[in-house]
C-alpha positions as CSV (number, residue, x, y, z in Angstrom):
1,E,27.5,-6.5,11.8
2,D,24.1,-6.4,11.6
3,Q,22.5,-3.7,9.6
4,V,19.1,-1.9,10.3
5,Q,16.2,-2.6,7.7
6,L,14.7,0.7,6.6
7,F,10.5,-0.4,5.6
8,V,8.2,2.7,5.1
9,G,4.7,3.2,5.7
10,L,3.0,4.6,2.3
11,P,0.0,7.3,3.3
12,L,-3.2,5.8,4.3
13,D,-4.8,7.7,0.8
14,A,-2.5,5.9,-1.3
15,V,-5.3,3.8,-2.1
16,S,-8.6,4.7,-3.3
17,D,-12.0,3.7,-1.9
18,C,-12.1,2.2,-6.2
19,N,-9.0,0.1,-5.3
20,S,-6.6,2.4,-7.4
21,I,-3.4,4.4,-6.9
22,N,-4.0,8.0,-5.5
23,H,-0.7,10.4,-6.5
24,V,0.8,7.6,-8.8
25,R,3.5,10.3,-9.8
26,A,4.5,11.6,-6.7
27,I,4.6,7.6,-5.1
28,K,7.2,6.7,-7.8
29,A,9.0,9.5,-7.2
30,G,9.1,8.6,-3.6
31,L,9.5,5.0,-4.4
32,K,12.9,5.3,-6.3
33,A,14.0,7.8,-3.7
34,L,13.5,5.2,-0.8
35,K,15.0,2.9,-3.1
36,L,18.6,5.1,-3.4
37,L,18.2,5.7,0.6
38,G,18.5,1.7,0.9
39,C,14.5,1.2,1.8
40,E,13.9,-2.5,1.7
41,G,10.0,-2.6,1.7
42,V,6.9,-0.4,2.1
43,E,3.9,-1.0,3.7
44,V,0.6,-0.5,2.1
45,P,-2.7,0.0,4.2
46,V,-5.5,-2.2,3.2
47,W,-9.1,-1.4,4.5
48,W,-11.4,-4.4,5.6
49,G,-13.9,-3.0,5.1
50,I,-13.2,-3.3,1.5
51,V,-12.4,-6.7,1.1
52,E,-14.6,-8.0,3.6
53,K,-17.8,-6.6,2.5
54,E,-20.0,-9.0,2.5
55,A,-19.4,-11.3,5.5
56,M,-16.4,-11.6,8.4
57,G,-13.9,-13.7,7.1
58,E,-14.9,-13.9,3.3
59,Y,-12.1,-11.8,1.3
60,E,-13.2,-10.4,-2.2
61,W,-9.5,-9.3,-3.7
62,S,-10.6,-8.2,-7.5
63,D,-10.8,-5.1,-9.0
64,Q,-14.7,-5.3,-9.1
65,V,-14.8,-4.4,-5.2
66,T,-15.9,-1.0,-4.7
């Protein structure tokens, strides 16, 4: 029997413009609850303008990006 895999999108403001996690305690509690419900994974929004700031196709993933 095939089972449906559950993936959940995190809120759009989960990651700040300064590359830090917003609402840490709420997200931590939510992730624990999702795990108990059988969630297979989460989707995290990425704002390409933050990591592709200098030029198209040039990505900067270090924690120094602001």
